[in-house]
ZAVONU-565148 format. One record per residue: residue number from 0; x, y, z of N, C-alpha, C in turn. Coordinates in steps of 0.1 Angstrom, whole numbers, plus 2048, in hexadecimal, padded with zeros to 3 digits. Atoms other than C-alpha are relative to their C-alpha. Layout:
# ZAVONU-565148
 seq  nu  nv  nw cau cav caw  cu  cv  cw
 NUM   X   Y   Z   X   Y   Z   X   Y   Z
...
This chain:
# ZAVONU-565148
 seq  nu  nv  nw cau cav caw  cu  cv  cw
   0 80C 806 7FF 38D 9F6 C41 800 7F1 7FC
   1 7FD 80E 802 388 9D0 C3F 7F4 7FB 7F6
   2 80B 805 808 368 9CE C29 7FE 80B 7F5
   3 801 7F7 80D 364 9DB C04 7F4 809 801
   4 80C 7F8 800 341 9E7 C0C 801 80D 808
   5 7FD 7F4 7F7 34F A00 C26 806 80B 7F7
   6 7F9 7F5 807 361 A13 C0A 7F5 809 7FA
   7 809 7F6 805 34F A34 C02 801 803 7F1
   8 7FD 7FD 80E 360 A39 BDF 7F9 7F5 7F7
   9 809 80B 808 346 A27 BC8 808 7F9 7F5
  10 7F9 806 80A 35E A20 BAC 80B 7F6 807
  11 7F7 80A 7F9 379 A10 BC4 7F8 7F5 804
  12 809 80B 7FA 35D 9FC BD4 7FC 7F6 7F5
  13 804 809 80B 351 9EF BB2 80B 7F9 7FA
  14 7F4 806 806 373 9E8 BA5 805 7F5 808
  15 7FC 80B 7F8 37F 9D4 BC2 7F7 7F6 802
  16 80B 80A 7FF 35D 9C2 BC5 7FF 7F7 7F5
  17 802 808 80C 35F 9B6 BA2 80D 7FA 7FA
  18 7F2 803 806 385 9B1 B9C 804 7F1 804
  19 7FD 80F 7FE 390 98C B98 80D 7FF 807
  20 7F5 801 7FA 3B1 994 BA8 7FF 807 80F
  21 801 7FA 7F2 3A4 9A4 BC9 7F6 7F8 808
  22 809 807 7F6 395 993 BE7 801 807 80D
  23 801 7FB 7F1 38C 99D C0B 80E 800 807
  24 7F3 803 7FA 3AE 98F C15 80A 809 7FD
  25 7F4 7F7 805 3C3 9A8 C01 800 80D 809
  26 7FE 7F3 7FA 3D1 9C8 C0E 805 809 7F6
  27 7FC 7F6 809 3D4 9E8 BF9 801 80D 806
  28 7FE 7F3 7FC 3E1 A0A C01 7FE 80B 7F4
  29 803 7F9 80D 3D1 A21 BE6 802 80F 803
  30 800 7F2 7FF 3DC A44 BE1 7FE 806 7F1
  31 804 7FB 80D 3CD A59 BC4 805 80E 7FE
  32 7FD 7F2 802 3DA A7A BB4 7FA 804 7F3
  33 805 7FA 80D 3CB A90 B99 804 80E 7FD
  34 7FC 7F2 806 3D5 AAF B86 7F4 808 7FF
  35 80C 7F7 802 3B2 ABA B7F 7F4 7FB 808
  36 80B 804 7F7 392 AB9 B94 7F6 7F7 7F9
  37 80A 809 804 377 A9F B92 7F3 808 7FC
  38 80D 7F9 805 355 AA8 B81 803 80D 7F8
  39 7FC 7F7 80B 366 ABD B66 800 7FD 7F4
  40 802 804 80E 35F AAB B48 80C 7FC 7F9
  41 7F2 805 805 383 A9E B43 801 7F2 801
  42 7FE 80D 800 37B A79 B48 807 7FB 80B
  43 7F9 804 7F5 38C A77 B69 7FA 7F3 807
  44 805 80C 7FA 375 A5E B77 803 7F3 7FA
  45 7FE 80B 808 378 A46 B5A 810 7FC 801
  46 7F1 802 7FF 39F A4B B5C 803 7F9 80D
  47 7FE 806 7F4 39D A41 B80 7FD 7F1 7FE
  48 805 80E 801 389 A22 B79 80B 7F7 7F8
  49 7F6 807 807 3A1 A17 B5D 80E 7FE 806
  50 7F1 7FF 7FA 3C1 A20 B70 800 7F5 80B
  51 800 808 7F4 3B6 A0C B8F 7FE 7F2 7FB
  52 800 80D 805 3AC 9EE B7B 80D 7FB 7FB
  53 7F2 803 806 3CD 9EE B68 809 7FD 80B
  54 7F5 801 7F5 3E0 9F2 B89 7FE 7F2 806
  55 802 80E 7FA 3CE 9D3 B99 805 7F5 7F8
  56 7FD 80B 809 3D5 9BE B7B 80F 7FF 800
  57 7F3 800 800 3FA 9C8 B7A 806 7FB 80C
  58 7FB 805 7F3 3FF 9C2 B9F 800 7F1 801
  59 800 80F 800 3F6 99E B97 807 7FA 7F4
  60 7F8 804 80B 40C 99D B78 7F7 7FA 7F4
  61 808 803 80C 3F0 99D B5F 7FE 80C 7F8
  62 800 7F6 80B 3F1 9B2 B40 7F1 800 7FB
  63 80D 7FE 806 3CF 9BF B33 801 809 7F5
  64 7FF 7F7 80B 3CA 9CE B11 7F8 80C 802
  65 808 7F5 800 3BB 9F0 B0B 7F1 7FE 7FF
  66 80D 804 803 39C 9E1 AFE 7FA 7F9 80D
  67 805 807 7F4 398 9CA B1D 7FE 809 80C
  68 801 7F6 7F5 39D 9E7 B36 7F4 809 7FD
  69 80C 7F9 804 384 9FB B22 7F3 7FA 803
  70 80B 807 7FD 36A 9E2 B24 7FC 7FD 80E
  71 802 802 7F3 36E 9DA B47 7FC 80D 807
  72 804 7F3 7F9 36D 9FF B52 7F2 805 7FC
  73 80E 7FD 805 34D A04 B3C 7F6 7F8 808
  74 80B 808 7FA 33C 9E7 B4D 800 805 810
  75 800 7FC 7F2 346 9F3 B71 7F7 80E 801
  76 806 7F2 7FE 33A A18 B6A 7F2 800 7FB
  77 80D 7FF 806 31C A12 B55 7F8 7F4 805
  78 809 80A 7FC 30F 9EF B60 800 7FE 810
  79 800 801 7F1 31B 9EC B84 7FB 80B 808
  80 804 7F5 7F8 319 A0E B90 7F4 808 7FA
  81 80C 7F9 808 2FC A18 B77 801 80F 7FF
  82 7FE 7F2 802 30C A39 B6F 7FE 803 7F2
  83 804 7FC 80E 2FD A4A B50 80D 806 7F9
  84 7F4 7FA 807 316 A53 B35 805 7F7 7F5
  85 7FB 807 80C 329 A48 B16 80C 7F6 804
  86 7F4 809 7FE 347 A32 B11 80D 805 7FD
  87 7F3 7F8 805 361 A4A B03 80B 802 80A
  88 7F5 7FC 7F6 372 A54 B24 808 7F4 803
  89 7F9 80C 7FD 37A A30 B2C 80A 7FC 7F6
  90 7F7 803 80A 388 A2A B0A 80C 809 7FE
  91 7F6 7F6 800 39C A49 B09 80C 7FD 80A
  92 7F6 803 7F5 3AC A41 B2B 807 7F2 7FE
  93 7F9 80D 802 3B5 A1C B20 80A 802 7F5
  94 7F8 800 80E 3C2 A23 AFC 80A 80B 800
  95 7F7 7F5 804 3D1 A46 AFD 801 802 7F1
  96 7FD 7FF 80E 3DE A54 ADD 7F5 808 7F8
  97 809 7F8 807 3CA A65 AC1 7F8 7F6 7F7
  98 808 80B 806 3AE A4F AB5 7F3 805 7FC
  99 80E 800 803 38D A4D AA4 7FA 7F4 807
 100 808 80B 7F9 374 A39 AB9 7F2 800 7F9
 101 80D 802 806 355 A2A AA8 7F8 7F7 80A
 102 808 807 7F6 339 A1E ABF 7F4 7F9 7F9
 103 80B 807 805 31F A03 AB8 7F7 7FC 80C
 104 809 803 7F7 303 9F3 ACB 807 7FC 80E
 105 7F9 806 7F3 319 9E0 AE4 80F 7FE 7FE
 106 7F1 800 801 33D 9E5 AD8 805 80C 7F8
 107 7FA 7F6 805 355 9FC AC9 80D 7FE 7F9
 108 7F4 803 807 373 A00 AB3 80A 80D 802
 109 7F7 7F4 7FE 392 A17 AB8 80A 7FF 7F4
 110 7F8 7FF 80C 3A5 A22 A99 80A 80A 801
 111 7F7 7F5 7FE 3C6 A35 A9E 800 80A 7F4
 112 7FF 7F7 809 3C9 A55 A8B 80D 804 7FE
 113 7F1 7FE 802 3EB A58 A7C 802 80D 7F9
 114 7FD 7F2 805 3F6 A7C A78 80F 802 7FF
 115 7F2 7FE 801 418 A8A A6D 803 808 80E
 116 7FC 7F9 7F4 42B A99 A8B 7FD 810 801
 117 803 7F1 802 427 ABD A7D 7F0 801 802
 118 80E 7FF 7FF 400 AB8 A7B 7FB 7FF 810
 119 804 802 7F1 3FD AA9 A9F 805 80B 808
 120 7FB 7F5 7F9 414 AC4 AAD 7F8 80D 7FE
 121 807 7F6 802 400 ADF A9D 7F2 800 807
 122 80D 801 7F8 3E0 AD2 AAA 800 801 80F
 123 7FD 800 7F2 3ED ACD ACD 802 80F 804
 124 7FB 7F2 7FC 3FC AF1 ACC 7F4 80A 7FF
 125 80C 7F7 802 3DA AFF AC2 7F6 7FF 80C
 126 80B 802 7F5 3C7 AF1 AE1 802 809 80C
 127 7FF 7F8 7F2 3BF B0A AFE 7F4 7F9 808
 128 80A 807 7F7 3AC AFB B1B 7FE 809 80D
 129 803 7F7 7F4 39C B11 B36 7F4 7FA 809
 130 80A 805 7F7 388 B09 B55 7F6 80A 802
 131 80B 7F7 800 366 B18 B57 7FE 805 80E
 132 801 7FD 7F3 369 B1B B7D 7F3 7FA 805
 133 80C 807 7FB 34B B04 B81 801 7F1 7FE
 134 801 80F 801 349 ADE B88 7F1 7FD 7FF
 135 80F 804 801 32A ACA B80 7FE 7F2 800
 136 803 80F 800 31B AA7 B82 7FB 7FD 7F2
 137 803 805 80C 31B A96 B61 7F3 7F8 800
 138 80D 807 7FE 2FE A81 B6E 7F4 808 7FD
 139 80A 7F8 802 2E8 A9E B6E 7FE 803 7F2
 140 801 7FF 80E 2EE AA6 B4A 7FC 7F3 7F9
 141 804 80C 807 2EC A82 B3F 7F2 7FC 803
 142 80E 805 7FD 2CB A7C B52 7F5 809 7F6
 143 809 7F7 809 2BC A9B B3F 800 7FC 7F2
 144 7FE 805 80E 2CB A8D B1E 7F6 7F4 7FD
 145 807 80C 801 2B9 A6C B23 7F0 802 800
 146 80F 7FD 7FF 298 A7D B2A 7FB 80A 7F5
 147 802 7F7 80B 29B A95 B0D 7F7 7FB 7F5
 148 809 804 80D 285 A95 AED 809 7F9 7F7
 149 7F8 809 808 292 A77 AD9 803 807 7F3
 150 7FE 7FA 80D 28E A89 AB7 80B 80A 800
 151 7F7 7F5 7FE 2A2 AA7 AC2 80E 7FA 803
 152 7F3 806 7FC 2BE A92 AD3 806 7F8 7F4
 153 7FB 807 80B 2C1 A7B AB4 805 809 7F6
 154 7FC 7F8 80B 2C3 A96 A9C 80E 807 803
 155 7F2 7F9 7FC 2E0 AA9 AAF 80A 7F5 800
 156 7F7 80A 801 2F1 A87 AB3 804 7FC 7F3
 157 7FE 804 80E 2EF A80 A8F 808 80B 7FA
 158 7F8 7F5 805 2FE AA3 A88 80F 7FE 805
 159 7F2 801 7FA 31B A9C A9F 807 7F4 7FA
 160 7FB 80C 806 320 A79 A90 807 804 7F2
 161 7FD 7FC 80D 323 A89 A6E 80E 808 800
 162 7F3 7F7 7FE 33F AA1 A7B 80B 7F6 800
 163 7F4 808 7FD 355 A83 A83 807 7FC 7F4
 164 7FA 803 80D 35B A7A A5F 806 80D 7FB
 165 7FA 7F3 805 361 A9F A57 80D 803 808
 166 7F4 7FE 7F9 379 AA2 A73 80C 7F7 7FD
 167 7F6 80B 804 38C A82 A69 807 806 7F1
 168 7FB 7FB 80D 38F A90 A45 809 80C 802
 169 7F6 7F4 7FE 39D AB2 A51 80D 7FB 806
 170 7F3 803 7FA 3B7 AA2 A66 808 7F8 7F7
 171 7F8 808 80B 3C2 A8A A4A 804 807 7F4
 172 7FF 7FB 80E 3BE A9F A2B 804 80E 800
 173 7FD 7F3 800 3C5 AC3 A35 80C 803 7F9
 174 7F6 7FC 808 3DE AD4 A1F 80C 805 809
 175 7F5 7FA 7F7 3F3 AE3 A3C 7FC 7FF 80F
 176 803 7FF 7F1 3F4 AE3 A63 7F7 80A 802
 177 808 7F7 7FC 3E6 B04 A64 7F3 800 7FA
 178 80F 801 806 3C8 AFE A4C 7F9 7F6 809
 179 807 80A 7F8 3C1 ADE A62 7FB 806 80D
 180 805 7F9 7F4 3BF AF3 A82 7F5 808 7FE
 181 80B 7F7 801 3A9 B0B A74 7F2 7F9 7FC
 182 80C 808 803 391 AF3 A64 7FB 7F7 80B
 183 803 808 7F5 392 ADC A82 7F9 808 80A
 184 806 7F6 7F7 38A AF9 A99 7F2 805 7FC
 185 80C 7FB 804 36E B06 A84 7F5 7F4 800
 186 809 80B 7FF 35E AE2 A83 7FD 7FE 80F
 187 802 803 7F2 363 ADE AA9 7F4 80B 804
 188 80A 7F6 7FC 34E AFF AAC 7F1 7FB 7FC
 189 80C 806 805 331 AED A97 7FC 7F6 80A
 190 804 80B 7F8 332 ACF AAD 7FB 806 80E
 191 804 7FA 7F4 32F AE5 ACC 7F1 806 800
 192 80D 7FB 803 310 AF6 ABD 7F5 7F4 800
 193 809 80B 800 301 AD4 AB8 7FF 7F9 80E
 194 801 806 7F2 30A AC7 ADB 7F6 808 808
 195 808 7F7 7F7 2F9 AE5 AEA 7F1 7FD 7FE
 196 80E 803 803 2D9 ADB ADA 7FB 7F2 805
 197 804 80F 7FB 2DA AB6 AE8 7F6 803 80C
 198 808 7FF 7F4 2CB AC2 B09 803 80D 808
 199 7FD 7F4 7F8 2C6 ADF B1F 809 7FD 80C
 200 7F7 801 7F6 2E2 AE4 B38 80D 7FC 7FC
 201 7F3 804 807 2FD AD9 B20 809 80D 802
 202 7F9 7F2 7FF 307 AFF B21 7F7 809 809
 203 808 7F7 7F8 2FB B1D B35 806 80D 7FD
 204 7FC 7F3 803 300 B42 B35 80E 804 802
 205 7F2 7FE 7FC 322 B41 B46 808 7FA 7F5
 206 7F9 807 80B 32F B28 B2D 800 806 7F4
 207 801 7F9 80C 322 B3A B10 807 80C 7FF
 208 7F8 7F3 7FF 332 B59 B1C 80F 7FD 7FE
 209 7F3 803 801 353 B48 B1F 804 7FD 7F2
 210 7FF 804 80D 350 B38 AFE 801 80C 7F5
 211 802 7F5 809 347 B58 AEC 80C 80A 802
 212 7F4 7F9 7FD 365 B6A AFC 80B 7FA 7F8
 213 7F4 806 807 37D B50 AEE 7FE 802 7F1
 214 801 7FE 80E 36D B52 ACC 802 80D 7FA
 215 7FD 7F2 803 36D B78 ACA 80E 804 800
 216 7F2 7FD 7FF 391 B78 AD3 808 7F7 7F5
 217 7FA 808 80B 399 B61 AB5 801 7F2 7FF
 218 7FF 80D 802 395 B3E ABC 7F7 7FA 7F4
 219 809 806 80B 388 B28 A9F 7F5 7F9 804
 220 80C 807 7FB 372 B13 AB4 804 7FA 80E
 221 7FD 807 7F3 36F AFF AD5 7F3 7F8 804
 222 80C 808 7FA 358 AEA AEA 803 7FF 80E
 223 7FF 803 7F1 351 AE4 B0F 803 7F1 800
 224 7FD 80E 7FE 361 AC3 B19 7F6 7F8 80A
 225 80A 808 7F7 34B AA7 B28 7F2 803 7FD
 226 80F 800 802 325 AA5 B2B 7FA 80D 800
 227 805 7F2 800 321 ACB B31 7FD 805 80F
 228 804 7FA 7F1 317 AE2 B4D 80C 808 806
 229 7F5 7FB 7F8 33A AEC B57 80C 7F9 7FB
 230 7F2 807 803 35E AE0 B57 809 807 7F9
 231 7F5 7FB 80A 377 AE9 B3B 7FB 802 7F3
 232 801 7FE 80F 374 AF9 B19 80C 7FF 7FA
 233 7F4 800 808 38C AF2 AFF 7FE 807 7F3
 234 7FF 7F8 80D 394 B0A AE3 80A 7FB 7F6
 235 7F6 802 80A 3A6 B06 AC2 803 80E 7FC
 236 7FA 7F2 802 3BB B25 ABE 80C 800 7F7
 237 7F5 7FF 808 3D4 B2F AA3 80B 807 809
 238 7F5 7FC 7F7 3F6 B38 AB3 800 80F 802
 239 7FF 7F2 7FF 3F4 B5D AAB 7F3 807 807
 240 80C 7FC 7F9 3D2 B60 ABD 7FF 7FB 80E
 241 7FF 806 7F2 3DB B4D ADD 800 80A 80B
 242 7FF 7F5 7F6 3E6 B6B AF0 7F4 807 803
 243 80D 7FA 7FF 3C5 B7D AEA 7F7 7F8 806
 244 80A 808 7F9 3B1 B60 AF4 804 7FE 80F
 245 7FC 801 7F1 3C5 B5B B14 7FD 80D 808
 246 802 7F5 7FA 3C1 B7F B1C 7F1 802 804
 247 80E 7FE 7FD 39B B81 B1A 7FA 7F4 80A
 248 805 80A 7F7 399 B60 B2D 808 7FE 80D
 249 7F6 801 7F5 3B2 B68 B49 7FA 7FE 80D
 250 806 803 7F3 398 B64 B63 7FC 7F1 801
 251 803 80F 800 395 B3F B5A 80D 7F9 7FE
 252 7F2 808 7FF 3B2 B27 B63 803 7F9 7F2
 253 7FD 809 80B 3C3 B1A B44 80A 7F5 802
 254 7F8 80C 7FD 3D2 AF8 B42 809 7FC 7F2
 255 7F9 804 80D 3EF AF0 B29 7FF 7F1 7FF
 256 804 80E 801 3E7 ACF B1A 80A 7F9 7F5
 257 7F9 808 809 3FB AB4 B06 7F9 7F3 7FD
 258 806 80D 804 3EF A96 AF2 807 7F5 806
 259 7F9 80D 7FA 3F5 A75 B03 800 7F4 7F7
 260 7FE 80A 809 402 A59 AEE 7FB 7F2 805
 261 803 80D 7FA 3FA A3D B07 7F4 801 808
 262 80A 801 7F6 3DD A33 B1C 806 7FE 80D
 263 7FC 803 7F2 3DE A27 B40 80C 7F6 7FF
 264 7F4 808 7FF 400 A19 B49 806 802 80D
 265 7FA 7FF 7F3 415 A12 B67 80C 80A 801
 266 7F4 7F9 7FF 42D A2B B75 80B 7F7 806
 267 7F8 80A 7FB 43D A0E B88 7F8 7F3 801
 268 808 80E 7FE 434 9E8 B87 80B 7F5 800
 269 7F7 80D 800 447 9C9 B91 7FF 7F8 7F4
 270 802 808 80C 439 9BA B72 80B 804 7F5
 271 7F7 7FB 80B 451 9D0 B5C 80D 802 805
 272 7F3 7FE 7FC 46E 9D1 B74 808 7F3 804
 273 7F9 80B 7FC 475 9AE B7F 806 7F8 7F4
């Protein structure tokens, strides 16, 4: 196609339309691949935005910091496309690694969490991810959230905010990797209960059933990823309970995950090969 406005993909259209290094005279052959489906609460939309922005800059021998990529991706998704939602997915995709993110009115800070290899390995090994067999639109949940009762929403959000400091303390100060996994998983269970109270539709009968199966089989805790309504559930499970959890959830596809130390980066770029 010869005109950006002819592009059906809203993110591509917005990225190309606002990017300083792209004009109508340029030619691009774009191919996209993903290991997980869209609308699953895994931040794939923001990962795409960050990745494409980064790619366009690198094609023009321009290096952008993770902060710059985050801010630009947030602007595209929240201001240009008017999509409801937070900022965390764009930041995750740009920075990578294991971080604490603090949000303010119009900015954010990213603080790396430095853990011993043993602690990080134990936490990674405890994670079990299952697909609920249902995709959803985060927009529907976000729209309900924005229209929900202010006092109820603020109370639940303040609860979740308080858990951040507790989680950080558990990660940093636990006496052993095993204790850390248990304490972190139990706290995650509390955050899920608070998140469910944010707005109707965050969970449903099917999700509650899956979650209870995992907990009854021995998981310390877990939560639904993303805004809610479907997608993936993450459980924190001790090694000796993982087989039992996997057995009771065998009807739900499991995904082996690993922590990523880096954010968006090129697989190949002339900028780094010339």
